[in-house]
N, CA, C and O atoms as a Tinker XYZ file with bonds, in Angstrom:
   256  protein
     1  N     74.578000  -29.397000  -95.602000    73     2
     2  CA    73.891000  -29.869000  -95.032000    64     1     3
     3  C     72.349000  -29.828000  -95.276000    63     2     4     5
     4  O     71.454000  -30.451000  -94.705000    81     3
     5  N     72.283000  -28.692000  -96.539000    73     3     6
     6  CA    70.620000  -28.731000  -96.986000    64     5     7
     7  C     70.342000  -30.123000  -97.633000    63     6     8     9
     8  O     69.145000  -30.410000  -97.621000    81     7
     9  N     71.004000  -30.874000  -98.086000    73     7    10
    10  CA    70.567000  -32.017000  -98.658000    64     9    11
    11  C     70.003000  -33.138000  -97.439000    63    10    12    13
    12  O     68.956000  -33.764000  -97.274000    81    11
    13  N     71.124000  -33.034000  -96.801000    73    11    14
    14  CA    70.493000  -33.907000  -95.344000    64    13    15
    15  C     69.211000  -33.378000  -94.982000    63    14    16    17
    16  O     68.351000  -34.210000  -94.693000    81    15
    17  N     68.963000  -32.380000  -94.947000    73    15    18
    18  CA    67.530000  -31.582000  -94.331000    64    17    19
    19  C     66.609000  -32.149000  -95.220000    63    18    20    21
    20  O     65.471000  -32.442000  -94.852000    81    19
    21  N     66.981000  -32.315000  -96.276000    73    19    22
    22  CA    65.541000  -32.382000  -97.641000    64    21    23
    23  C     65.331000  -33.917000  -97.665000    63    22    24    25
    24  O     64.260000  -34.518000  -97.755000    81    23
    25  N     66.474000  -34.377000  -97.574000    73    23    26
    26  CA    66.291000  -36.185000  -97.027000    64    25    27
    27  C     65.418000  -36.325000  -95.789000    63    26    28    29
    28  O     64.538000  -37.170000  -95.622000    81    27
    29  N     65.714000  -35.573000  -95.129000    73    27    30
    30  CA    64.966000  -36.335000  -93.855000    64    29    31
    31  C     63.505000  -35.573000  -93.926000    63    30    32    33
    32  O     62.548000  -36.201000  -93.473000    81    31
    33  N     63.308000  -34.442000  -94.391000    73    31    34
    34  CA    61.611000  -33.669000  -94.908000    64    33    35
    35  C     61.494000  -35.092000  -95.345000    63    34    36    37
    36  O     60.894000  -35.852000  -94.584000    81    35
    37  N     62.081000  -35.661000  -96.693000    73    35    38
    38  CA    61.261000  -36.930000  -97.344000    64    37    39
    39  C     61.233000  -37.964000  -96.626000    63    38    40    41
    40  O     60.379000  -38.767000  -97.003000    81    39
    41  N     61.680000  -38.201000  -95.952000    73    39    42
    42  CA    61.965000  -39.455000  -94.825000    64    41    43
    43  C     60.459000  -39.348000  -94.119000    63    42    44    45
    44  O     59.601000  -40.229000  -94.159000    81    43
    45  N     60.361000  -38.197000  -93.535000    73    43    46
    46  CA    59.403000  -38.063000  -92.544000    64    45    47
    47  C     57.629000  -38.077000  -93.335000    63    46    48    49
    48  O     56.625000  -38.642000  -92.899000    81    47
    49  N     57.782000  -37.245000  -94.585000    73    47    50
    50  CA    56.223000  -37.368000  -95.616000    64    49    51
    51  C     56.571000  -39.004000  -95.646000    63    50    52    53
    52  O     55.833000  -39.685000  -94.935000    81    51
    53  N     57.547000  -39.665000  -96.343000    73    51    54
    54  CA    57.041000  -41.142000  -96.652000    64    53    55
    55  C     56.335000  -42.126000  -95.655000    63    54    56    57
    56  O     55.429000  -42.946000  -95.807000    81    55
    57  N     57.170000  -41.695000  -94.465000    73    55    58
    58  CA    56.578000  -42.617000  -93.235000    64    57    59
    59  C     55.135000  -42.057000  -93.086000    63    58    60    61
    60  O     54.201000  -42.850000  -92.959000    81    59
    61  N     54.842000  -40.188000  -93.101000    73    59    62
    62  CA    53.231000  -40.463000  -93.003000    64    61    63
    63  C     52.483000  -41.134000  -94.303000    63    62    64    65
    64  O     51.405000  -41.728000  -94.299000    81    63
    65  N     53.129000  -40.942000  -95.131000    73    63    66
    66  CA    52.402000  -41.649000  -95.924000    64    65    67
    67  C     51.974000  -43.345000  -96.523000    63    66    68    69
    68  O     51.119000  -44.016000  -97.101000    81    67
    69  N     53.379000  -43.366000  -95.825000    73    67    70
    70  CA    52.934000  -45.257000  -95.393000    64    69    71
    71  C     51.941000  -45.673000  -94.263000    63    70    72    73
    72  O     51.218000  -46.662000  -94.143000    81    71
    73  N     52.122000  -44.746000  -93.597000    73    71    74
    74  CA    50.788000  -44.562000  -92.482000    64    73    75
    75  C     49.390000  -45.096000  -93.041000    63    74    76    77
    76  O     48.697000  -46.109000  -92.940000    81    75
    77  N     49.355000  -43.825000  -93.704000    73    75    78
    78  CA    48.097000  -43.618000  -94.721000    64    77    79
    79  C     47.649000  -44.800000  -95.276000    63    78    80    81
    80  O     46.554000  -45.357000  -95.349000    81    79
    81  N     48.405000  -44.963000  -95.528000    73    79    82
    82  CA    48.649000  -46.288000  -96.742000    64    81    83
    83  C     47.871000  -47.486000  -96.337000    63    82    84    85
    84  O     46.843000  -47.990000  -96.790000    81    83
    85  N     48.659000  -47.797000  -95.352000    73    83    86
    86  CA    48.652000  -49.154000  -94.270000    64    85    87
    87  C     47.057000  -49.392000  -93.928000    63    86    88    89
    88  O     46.155000  -50.205000  -94.129000    81    87
    89  N     47.292000  -48.259000  -93.342000    73    87    90
    90  CA    45.475000  -48.412000  -92.558000    64    89    91
    91  C     44.312000  -48.212000  -94.301000    63    90    92    93
    92  O     43.216000  -48.759000  -94.417000    81    91
    93  N     44.776000  -47.579000  -95.082000    73    91    94
    94  CA    43.811000  -48.090000  -95.937000    64    93    95
    95  C     44.086000  -49.122000  -96.720000    63    94    96    97
    96  O     43.315000  -49.269000  -97.669000    81    95
    97  N     45.014000  -49.936000  -96.602000    73    95    98
    98  CA    45.342000  -51.502000  -97.241000    64    97    99
    99  C     44.353000  -52.529000  -96.365000    63    98   100   101
   100  O     43.639000  -53.436000  -96.792000    81    99
   101  N     44.640000  -51.895000  -94.471000    73    99   102
   102  CA    43.884000  -52.794000  -93.948000    64   101   103
   103  C     42.252000  -52.496000  -93.830000    63   102   104   105
   104  O     41.586000  -53.471000  -93.481000    81   103
   105  N     41.656000  -51.470000  -94.039000    73   103   106
   106  CA    40.481000  -51.016000  -94.365000    64   105   107
   107  C     39.795000  -52.199000  -95.651000    63   106   108   109
   108  O     38.845000  -52.981000  -95.632000    81   107
   109  N     40.783000  -51.849000  -96.644000    73   107   110
   110  CA    40.060000  -52.782000  -97.845000    64   109   111
   111  C     40.681000  -54.192000  -97.868000    63   110   112   113
   112  O     40.281000  -54.863000  -98.820000    81   111
   113  N     41.608000  -54.840000  -97.009000    73   111   114
   114  CA    41.433000  -55.866000  -96.878000    64   113   115
   115  C     40.265000  -56.751000  -96.369000    63   114   116   117
   116  O     39.650000  -57.727000  -96.801000    81   115
   117  N     40.223000  -55.710000  -94.881000    73   115   118
   118  CA    38.736000  -56.182000  -94.038000    64   117   119
   119  C     37.615000  -56.467000  -94.936000    63   118   120   121
   120  O     36.888000  -57.444000  -94.760000    81   119
   121  N     37.417000  -55.401000  -96.159000    73   119   122
   122  CA    36.288000  -55.386000  -96.907000    64   121   123
   123  C     36.048000  -56.883000  -97.966000    63   122   124   125
   124  O     35.195000  -57.701000  -98.312000    81   123
   125  N     37.398000  -56.527000  -98.131000    73   123   126
   126  CA    37.631000  -57.989000  -99.312000    64   125   127
   127  C     37.232000  -59.290000  -98.986000    63   126   128   129
   128  O     36.560000  -60.037000  -99.698000    81   127
   129  N     37.810000  -59.589000  -97.551000    73   127   130
   130  CA    37.668000  -60.785000  -96.878000    64   129   131
   131  C     35.928000  -60.892000  -96.643000    63   130   132   133
   132  O     35.217000  -61.813000  -97.045000    81   131
   133  N     35.517000  -59.764000  -95.933000    73   131   134
   134  CA    34.064000  -60.127000  -96.020000    64   133   135
   135  C     32.947000  -60.354000  -97.276000    63   134   136   137
   136  O     31.822000  -60.853000  -97.313000    81   135
   137  N     33.673000  -59.846000  -98.100000    73   135   138
   138  CA    32.946000  -59.848000  -99.577000    64   137   139
   139  C     33.036000  -61.036000  -99.777000    63   138   140   141
   140  O     31.951000  -61.609000  -99.880000    81   139
   141  N     34.065000  -61.744000  -99.889000    73   139   142
   142  CA    34.431000  -63.210000 -100.243000    64   141   143
   143  C     33.832000  -64.105000  -99.136000    63   142   144   145
   144  O     33.951000  -65.279000  -99.485000    81   143
   145  N     33.215000  -63.989000  -97.898000    73   143   146
   146  CA    32.561000  -64.559000  -97.065000    64   145   147
   147  C     31.299000  -64.617000  -97.550000    63   146   148   149
   148  O     30.750000  -65.685000  -97.819000    81   147
   149  N     30.694000  -63.343000  -97.710000    73   147   150
   150  CA    29.733000  -63.197000  -98.454000    64   149   151
   151  C     29.111000  -64.072000  -99.852000    63   150   152   153
   152  O     28.029000  -64.631000 -100.026000    81   151
   153  N     30.288000  -63.913000 -100.717000    73   151   154
   154  CA    29.529000  -64.669000 -101.720000    64   153   155
   155  C     29.817000  -66.368000 -101.379000    63   154   156   157
   156  O     29.247000  -67.173000 -102.116000    81   155
   157  N     30.418000  -66.724000 -100.620000    73   155   158
   158  CA    30.892000  -68.022000 -100.530000    64   157   159
   159  C     29.391000  -68.670000  -99.676000    63   158   160   161
   160  O     29.011000  -69.829000  -99.839000    81   159
   161  N     28.675000  -67.657000  -98.765000    73   159   162
   162  CA    27.540000  -68.125000  -98.077000    64   161   163
   163  C     26.745000  -67.904000  -99.156000    63   162   164   165
   164  O     26.614000  -69.056000  -99.569000    81   163
   165  N     26.101000  -67.185000  -99.924000    73   163   166
   166  CA    25.255000  -67.428000 -100.944000    64   165   167
   167  C     25.411000  -68.281000 -101.741000    63   166   168   169
   168  O     24.319000  -68.559000 -102.237000    81   167
   169  N     26.450000  -69.050000 -102.272000    73   167   170
   170  CA    26.885000  -69.759000 -103.162000    64   169   171
   171  C     26.229000  -71.005000 -102.432000    63   170   172   173
   172  O     25.302000  -71.598000 -102.984000    81   171
   173  N     26.652000  -71.361000 -101.330000    73   171   174
   174  CA    26.320000  -72.277000 -100.841000    64   173   175
   175  C     24.362000  -72.315000 -100.141000    63   174   176   177
   176  O     23.574000  -73.260000 -100.134000    81   175
   177  N     24.275000  -71.631000  -99.907000    73   175   178
   178  CA    22.683000  -71.394000 -100.059000    64   177   179
   179  C     22.179000  -72.063000 -101.346000    63   178   180   181
   180  O     21.729000  -73.190000 -101.547000    81   179
   181  N     22.323000  -71.368000 -101.880000    73   179   182
   182  CA    22.001000  -71.429000 -103.543000    64   181   183
   183  C     22.269000  -73.076000 -103.823000    63   182   184   185
   184  O     21.391000  -73.792000 -104.304000    81   183
   185  N     23.236000  -73.432000 -103.557000    73   183   186
   186  CA    23.177000  -74.789000 -103.755000    64   185   187
   187  C     22.650000  -75.924000 -103.059000    63   186   188   189
   188  O     22.592000  -77.085000 -103.464000    81   187
   189  N     22.215000  -75.375000 -101.788000    73   187   190
   190  CA    21.681000  -76.023000 -100.534000    64   189   191
   191  C     19.531000  -76.137000 -101.184000    63   190   192   193
   192  O     18.739000  -77.079000 -101.212000    81   191
   193  N     19.409000  -74.687000 -101.562000    73   191   194
   194  CA    18.243000  -74.590000 -101.889000    64   193   195
   195  C     17.972000  -75.430000 -103.522000    63   194   196   197
   196  O     16.958000  -76.125000 -103.584000    81   195
   197  N     18.640000  -75.368000 -104.464000    73   195   198
   198  CA    18.741000  -76.232000 -105.672000    64   197   199
   199  C     18.708000  -77.553000 -105.233000    63   198   200   201
   200  O     17.938000  -78.324000 -105.807000    81   199
   201  N     19.512000  -78.012000 -104.179000    73   199   202
   202  CA    19.367000  -79.895000 -103.832000    64   201   203
   203  C     18.063000  -79.939000 -103.399000    63   202   204   205
   204  O     17.358000  -80.810000 -103.909000    81   203
   205  N     17.403000  -78.953000 -102.295000    73   203   206
   206  CA    15.995000  -79.134000 -102.075000    64   205   207
   207  C     15.086000  -79.557000 -103.164000    63   206   208   209
   208  O     14.531000  -80.649000 -103.286000    81   207
   209  N     15.012000  -78.381000 -104.039000    73   207   210
   210  CA    14.044000  -78.012000 -104.977000    64   209   211
   211  C     14.535000  -79.225000 -105.761000    63   210   212   213
   212  O     13.510000  -79.791000 -106.142000    81   211
   213  N     15.599000  -79.897000 -106.188000    73   211   214
   214  CA    15.720000  -81.470000 -106.980000    64   213   215
   215  C     14.869000  -82.550000 -106.011000    63   214   216   217
   216  O     13.858000  -83.167000 -106.346000    81   215
   217  N     15.362000  -82.588000 -105.089000    73   215   218
   218  CA    14.324000  -83.686000 -104.230000    64   217   219
   219  C     13.290000  -83.554000 -104.467000    63   218   220   221
   220  O     12.740000  -84.254000 -105.318000    81   219
   221  N     12.624000  -82.542000 -103.748000    73   219   222
   222  CA    10.857000  -82.048000 -103.824000    64   221   223
   223  C     11.040000  -83.004000 -105.656000    63   222   224   225
   224  O     10.802000  -84.203000 -105.802000    81   223
   225  N     11.272000  -82.524000 -106.226000    73   223   226
   226  CA    10.657000  -82.976000 -107.959000    64   225   227
   227  C     11.233000  -83.912000 -108.124000    63   226   228   229
   228  O     10.523000  -84.422000 -108.991000    81   227
   229  N     12.185000  -84.736000 -107.932000    73   227   230
   230  CA    12.254000  -86.218000 -107.802000    64   229   231
   231  C     10.923000  -87.269000 -106.650000    63   230   232   233
   232  O     10.396000  -88.378000 -106.749000    81   231
   233  N     10.886000  -86.545000 -106.014000    73   231   234
   234  CA     9.811000  -87.197000 -104.671000    64   233   235
   235  C      8.728000  -87.024000 -105.519000    63   234   236   237
   236  O      8.106000  -88.085000 -105.571000    81   235
   237  N      8.132000  -86.009000 -106.331000    73   235   238
   238  CA     6.797000  -85.787000 -107.200000    64   237   239
   239  C      6.950000  -86.620000 -108.247000    63   238   240   241
   240  O      5.885000  -86.956000 -108.764000    81   239
   241  N      7.856000  -87.028000 -108.691000    73   239   242
   242  CA     7.964000  -87.637000 -110.154000    64   241   243
   243  C      7.930000  -88.925000 -109.310000    63   242   244   245
   244  O      6.733000  -89.179000 -109.447000    81   243
   245  N      8.307000  -89.707000 -108.695000    73   243   246
   246  CA     8.654000  -91.265000 -108.048000    64   245   247
   247  C      7.050000  -91.546000 -107.441000    63   246   248   249
   248  O      6.739000  -92.730000 -107.309000    81   247
   249  N      6.403000  -90.880000 -107.207000    73   247   250
   250  CA     5.035000  -90.782000 -106.592000    64   249   251
   251  C      3.845000  -91.040000 -107.782000    63   250   252   253
   252  O      2.698000  -91.475000 -107.678000    81   251
   253  N      4.494000  -90.657000 -108.759000    73   251   254
   254  CA     3.472000  -90.712000 -110.508000    64   253   255
   255  C      3.268000  -91.623000 -110.741000    63   254   256
   256  O      2.648000  -91.871000 -111.774000    81   255
């Protein structure tokens, strides 16, 4: 019976560890998604500003 009790105790500990790891995983996955979204937003803003700058420069050159 001692062996079964040890297995039950290990199972209880493993389930508790699983809950903690799931919670940590959820936190990290949300942060990862936020970071990826921020990177995409910043890249899009850089492209927009670069396009605006190129347009202004081409307008200036065409008026010369």
